[in-house]
VOGU-3710 file (C-alpha; in Angstrom, 3 decimals, decimal comma):
1> massdelrig> 52,087/9,847/-112,777  55,302/9,475/-114,741  58,361/7,790/-113,316  59,247/10,722/-111,052  57,167/12,742/-108,611  57,191/15,625/-111,060  53,842/16,324/-112,748  54,517/16,643/-116,467  51,930/18,348/-118,629  51,199/18,543/-122,351
11> vigaggrggl> 48,997/21,028/-124,180  46,731/20,143/-127,101  45,987/23,468/-128,733  49,066/25,380/-127,637  48,007/28,714/-129,099  45,122/30,931/-127,981  43,554/29,660/-124,782  46,431/27,169/-124,561  48,407/29,975/-122,943  46,530/29,049/-119,790
21> arlahkpedg> 49,014/26,211/-119,257  51,754/28,693/-118,379  49,999/29,130/-115,015  50,666/25,468/-114,236  54,367/25,595/-115,160  56,152/25,776/-111,814  59,271/23,605/-111,942  60,222/24,756/-108,447  57,026/23,078/-107,216  57,437/19,932/-109,289
31> vrvvagvdvr> 55,062/20,874/-112,124  56,412/21,281/-115,633  54,819/21,912/-119,043  56,904/19,773/-121,401  54,982/19,305/-124,651  52,699/21,244/-126,954  50,677/20,519/-130,079  49,177/22,945/-132,556  48,537/23,027/-136,293  50,043/26,526/-136,526
41> pealetfrkr> 53,856/26,746/-136,649  53,838/30,205/-135,046  52,006/28,816/-131,995  54,634/26,098/-131,589  57,426/28,640/-131,915  55,868/30,732/-129,135  55,428/27,595/-127,042  59,136/26,738/-127,302  60,148/30,268/-126,424  57,969/30,079/-123,331
51> fgadafvsdd> 58,861/26,580/-122,110  62,339/25,964/-123,503  64,019/24,676/-126,616  63,892/21,106/-125,298  60,075/21,128/-125,103  58,436/18,570/-127,390  56,297/20,125/-130,124  54,259/18,600/-132,929  51,336/19,276/-135,226  49,881/15,838/-134,377
61> yrallarddi> 48,235/15,371/-130,997  48,679/11,611/-131,248  52,443/12,029/-131,007  52,017/13,863/-127,716  49,604/11,291/-126,282  51,959/8,453/-127,219  54,628/9,784/-124,856  55,008/7,929/-121,554  56,509/10,924/-119,792  53,302/12,991/-119,826
71> davfvtspdy> 50,824/12,669/-116,965  48,156/15,216/-117,840  47,042/17,390/-120,728  45,292/20,683/-121,239  42,795/20,327/-124,087  42,416/23,901/-125,320  41,831/23,191/-128,990  38,803/24,603/-130,858  35,433/23,446/-129,559  34,752/21,028/-132,399
81> cheehavaaa> 37,951/19,134/-131,505  37,206/18,749/-127,789  35,476/15,381/-128,031  38,136/13,780/-130,214  41,044/15,126/-128,176  39,572/14,475/-124,725  38,499/10,916/-125,544  41,913/10,129/-127,028  43,692/11,610/-124,014  41,587/9,571/-121,607
91> ragkhvylek> 42,239/6,376/-123,526  45,951/7,190/-123,403  45,720/7,362/-119,610  46,291/11,122/-119,314  44,409/13,275/-116,821  42,517/16,001/-118,660  41,853/19,697/-118,192  39,138/20,323/-120,795  38,245/23,867/-121,778  34,575/24,805/-121,985
101> pmaitiagcd> 32,283/24,007/-123,673  32,830/20,342/-122,970  31,788/19,447/-126,536  29,421/20,798/-129,179  26,881/17,963/-128,873  25,228/16,160/-125,972  26,345/12,783/-127,298  29,910/14,088/-127,502  29,837/15,069/-123,827  28,525/11,662/-122,834
111> rilaaaraag> 31,232/9,896/-124,825  33,894/11,964/-123,048  32,444/11,078/-119,650  32,270/7,382/-120,528  35,873/7,342/-121,790  37,174/9,146/-118,687  35,406/6,768/-116,324  36,553/3,681/-118,251  40,160/4,894/-118,181  40,068/5,903/-114,521
121> iklylghnmr> 41,534/9,340/-115,246  40,653/12,641/-113,630  38,516/14,857/-115,857  38,450/18,548/-114,967  36,350/21,148/-116,774  37,531/24,694/-117,468  34,443/26,569/-116,262  36,538/29,299/-114,719  33,556/31,476/-113,760  33,099/29,155/-110,780
131> hfpvickmke> 36,302/30,782/-109,546  35,222/34,392/-110,167  35,128/36,087/-106,734  31,871/37,819/-107,702  30,126/34,558/-108,578  31,563/32,824/-105,511  30,170/35,590/-103,273  26,718/35,242/-104,839  26,859/31,467/-104,345  27,984/31,946/-100,739
141> lidagaigep> 25,099/34,326/-99,986  22,516/32,065/-101,611  23,789/28,936/-99,866  23,781/30,801/-96,533  20,078/31,567/-96,967  20,458/35,327/-97,476  17,632/35,334/-100,047  15,740/32,318/-98,759  14,950/29,600/-101,283  15,945/30,558/-104,867
151> kvawcrhfvc> 12,923/30,684/-107,148  13,773/32,737/-110,266  16,934/33,980/-111,984  18,065/36,047/-114,969  21,304/36,616/-116,847  21,863/39,407/-119,388  25,035/39,220/-121,434  26,026/42,094/-123,712  28,990/41,001/-125,838  30,697/44,164/-127,113
161> ygcdayfkdw> 33,404/42,083/-128,828  30,904/39,712/-130,426  31,715/40,373/-134,074  35,479/40,353/-133,599  35,601/37,162/-131,560  32,785/35,105/-133,045  31,852/36,228/-136,544  35,258/36,332/-138,234  36,357/32,715/-137,780  34,991/29,179/-137,290
171> hadrrystgl> 32,640/30,234/-134,480  30,298/31,704/-137,109  29,802/28,309/-138,779  27,352/26,115/-136,876  29,133/22,965/-138,092  31,977/23,877/-135,736  30,188/25,581/-132,848  26,527/24,433/-132,943  25,712/28,069/-132,113  26,693/30,909/-129,819
181> llqkgahdid> 23,867/30,141/-127,405  25,967/27,054/-126,625  29,500/28,334/-127,293  29,303/31,674/-125,512  26,380/30,793/-123,263  27,921/27,651/-121,747  29,506/29,745/-118,967  26,310/31,596/-118,118  24,069/28,543/-118,247  26,464/26,783/-115,886
191> vlhwlcggys> 26,501/29,738/-113,486  22,699/29,943/-113,461  22,529/26,208/-112,748  25,132/26,535/-109,977  23,581/29,540/-108,272  20,092/28,043/-108,424  21,077/24,519/-107,368  19,622/22,573/-110,294  19,934/21,663/-113,967  17,640/22,594/-116,851
201> rrvsamgglt> 15,062/19,930/-117,598  13,069/21,913/-120,186  14,057/24,894/-122,328  12,671/27,162/-124,999  14,401/29,908/-126,966  14,020/32,621/-129,569  16,640/34,541/-131,503  18,150/35,060/-134,894  20,884/36,386/-137,126  19,621/39,950/-136,997
211> lydritdrha> 22,583/42,133/-138,021  25,831/40,501/-139,151  24,249/38,795/-142,159  23,909/42,307/-143,657  27,697/42,757/-143,850  28,974/41,668/-147,252  32,706/42,219/-146,637  34,016/38,686/-146,002  37,500/37,200/-146,001  38,376/34,360/-148,368
221> pdepgdsswh> 37,607/30,798/-147,228  41,317/29,916/-147,084  42,237/32,988/-145,016  42,104/33,138/-141,211  39,818/35,749/-139,734  41,231/38,589/-137,653  39,483/38,073/-134,316  41,401/40,798/-132,468  39,310/43,494/-130,786  39,662/47,136/-131,790
231> adnwpplaqk> 37,633/50,021/-130,361  37,404/51,656/-133,782  35,565/48,644/-135,232  32,326/50,550/-134,761  29,424/50,757/-135,463  28,715/47,053/-135,962  27,642/47,367/-139,593  31,023/48,978/-140,391  32,881/45,772/-139,545  34,905/44,068/-142,291
241> glnpiidved> 36,480/40,706/-142,944  33,739/38,486/-141,559  33,724/34,708/-141,988  32,492/33,600/-145,427  29,923/31,366/-143,712  27,717/32,926/-141,036  24,793/30,789/-139,940  24,745/31,281/-136,167  22,581/33,741/-134,272  23,773/37,121/-133,001
251> vsmmlmeldn> 20,847/37,424/-130,561  19,518/34,626/-128,330  16,864/34,565/-125,609  16,432/31,393/-123,573  13,910/30,250/-120,959  14,865/27,467/-118,539  12,844/25,268/-116,206  15,216/23,626/-113,728  14,732/20,219/-112,171  14,194/21,822/-108,749
261> gvlasyqqch> 11,421/24,084/-110,011  13,483/27,270/-110,408  12,649/29,315/-113,514  15,513/31,132/-115,245  16,189/33,262/-118,296  19,318/33,982/-120,333  19,746/36,705/-122,972  22,756/37,279/-125,222  23,486/40,056/-127,763  26,644/40,256/-129,882
271> yapdgwrnyt> 26,493/43,858/-131,058  26,041/45,800/-127,823  28,331/48,848/-127,503  29,419/47,832/-123,997  30,354/44,580/-122,333  28,122/43,514/-119,469  27,304/40,250/-117,708  24,659/40,566/-115,029  23,043/37,876/-112,882  19,994/38,311/-110,665
281> vigtegrven> 18,546/35,641/-108,371  15,338/36,194/-106,398  14,348/33,884/-103,570  11,571/33,604/-101,019  13,286/36,175/-98,771  15,384/38,459/-100,951  17,371/39,203/-104,085  21,050/39,212/-105,033  22,599/40,817/-108,113  26,061/41,585/-109,452
291> fgdvpgertv> 27,207/44,785/-111,146  30,380/44,012/-113,061  32,323/40,778/-112,735  36,022/41,755/-112,708  37,375/42,570/-109,220  38,508/46,146/-108,791  36,589/47,582/-111,757  33,696/49,152/-109,844  32,377/45,647/-109,297  29,886/45,018/-106,529
301> vrlwnrrayy> 27,371/42,394/-105,415  24,249/43,863/-103,849  21,808/42,101/-101,553  18,216/43,126/-100,919  16,389/41,299/-98,108  14,129/43,987/-96,625  10,896/45,224/-98,141  11,171/48,678/-99,726  10,485/50,707/-102,833  13,325/51,383/-105,282
311> qpdgdeafef> 16,587/51,064/-103,410  19,510/51,043/-105,864  22,243/50,466/-103,272  20,665/47,383/-101,712  20,601/46,494/-98,036  24,177/45,200/-98,174  26,941/45,646/-100,730  30,091/43,593/-101,251  33,027/45,053/-103,162  36,050/43,255/-104,549
321> pplggshgga> 39,659/44,479/-104,541  41,737/43,965/-107,690  43,290/40,547/-108,143  46,267/39,612/-110,271  45,920/37,134/-113,099  43,710/36,797/-116,151  39,924/36,741/-115,908  40,017/38,672/-112,653  42,218/36,109/-110,926  40,007/33,153/-111,859
331> dprivaefvr> 42,502/31,551/-114,255  45,302/31,130/-111,696  42,790/29,702/-109,219  41,270/27,174/-111,605  44,667/25,962/-112,838  45,898/25,596/-109,263  42,827/23,522/-108,423  43,387/21,256/-111,430  47,018/20,644/-110,464  46,025/19,904/-106,867
341> yvreggkvat> 43,241/17,573/-108,053  45,598/15,554/-110,248  48,289/15,295/-107,574  46,205/14,875/-104,426  42,585/14,231/-105,400  39,833/15,713/-103,244  36,816/17,867/-104,006  36,709/20,448/-106,820  34,468/23,417/-107,643  34,020/22,597/-111,314
351> spvaarfsva> 31,968/19,632/-112,414  31,978/17,385/-115,507  28,305/16,669/-114,809  27,453/20,374/-114,666  29,492/21,009/-117,821  27,531/18,308/-119,612  24,215/19,799/-118,521  25,249/23,301/-119,629  26,008/21,899/-123,092  22,799/19,870/-123,083
361> agccatdslr> 20,705/22,918/-122,174  22,498/25,047/-124,782  22,056/22,449/-127,523  18,380/21,938/-126,747  17,755/25,682/-126,594  19,519/26,173/-129,923  17,286/23,514/-131,457  14,249/25,256/-129,964  15,407/28,618/-131,313  15,651/27,167/-134,817
371> haaaprdvpp> 12,224/25,524/-134,593  9,861/28,366/-133,695  10,665/28,306/-129,959  9,247/24,810/-129,524  9,990/23,551/-125,987  12,676/20,898/-125,689  13,226/18,427/-122,868  16,876/18,094/-121,831  17,920/14,415/-121,882  19,134/12,988/-118,577
381> ldadlrahfe> 22,656/11,722/-117,993  23,276/8,026/-117,368  22,840/7,541/-113,614  26,090/5,588/-113,149  28,142/8,197/-115,006  26,520/10,968/-113,017  27,216/9,296/-109,676  30,831/8,591/-110,619  31,710/12,205/-111,387  29,530/13,836/-108,747
391> adea> 31,576/12,035/-106,081  34,336/14,651/-106,504  32,112/17,739/-106,512  32,614/20,183/-103,667
//
């Protein structure tokens, strides 16, 4: 901590997802966002408007990390910068909130973990789906034995905003993202691991660039892509202004063998007309499935644990009232947990170890996808690193 009891926070990557830091800014509770870094002047201007004219801003993250009056940082820069920024922050003695995915390579994740342990800082991963009420209810039911022992699981993810968000900027270039099976799938892989109580030890995948490569309208290399979503950007082949380089897949299908014997599957499509993320877990005594994931939007978790023919309503159903805050209330909850963790310590719902294994599974599956679905073994994490970070897992 800095010289006072006030927790002072900096943001590396102040634009975009960096807006998350506003949820931590509560001067009345002794938490203040005081510094922001971004390479875009407009992002820094917005940052100053939000946090005050006396806030420190820079286009160089090193200037922020050199300040003695900053205790913790949000690293919300683009994925390909996560390793560099998180390692530097740890070495500067700053506690770190690191947005998912942890990094775009397995080795990058392991270097972050090693740097955080060596520096003795708290490393917190931004897997906010672990704070989604829907996912928490499914985890609660599974852990309570409502479906017996989990044995198989599926996730289907239809990404209706796929072109807008991922094929008009750096996400479309595998040099900066590895691929969307990692970048977009990191959340879902982590949730499957969490619900099923294990990590992938072997994966295989198929997929391809099946549609967006046919669009010839591309923006210039020196122009930023317009990643904003518009309902009239339809049908998919009518989209314009795509990234000049597109070498990531728009469809991915992944098979996972977990270290506890559970078998799981993940499918992702980036040109579906509707947005849908659906998890199903079947155990030795039942099944649980979600319909929708945002509280209040006809979202329900259904449980089946009696034998029957087709029963669409399930044996029990759990609905969720609307919650305030972005991502269905998950963002305020995850930021509050990070602040509490830095100030008081204790157990947390997110896990650096789990984040590493979601990246590892995604990287290995991407490699499998690009090599005729050849199975890939997921490399283990150093036992000492794993034990160090698992000590704070809830």
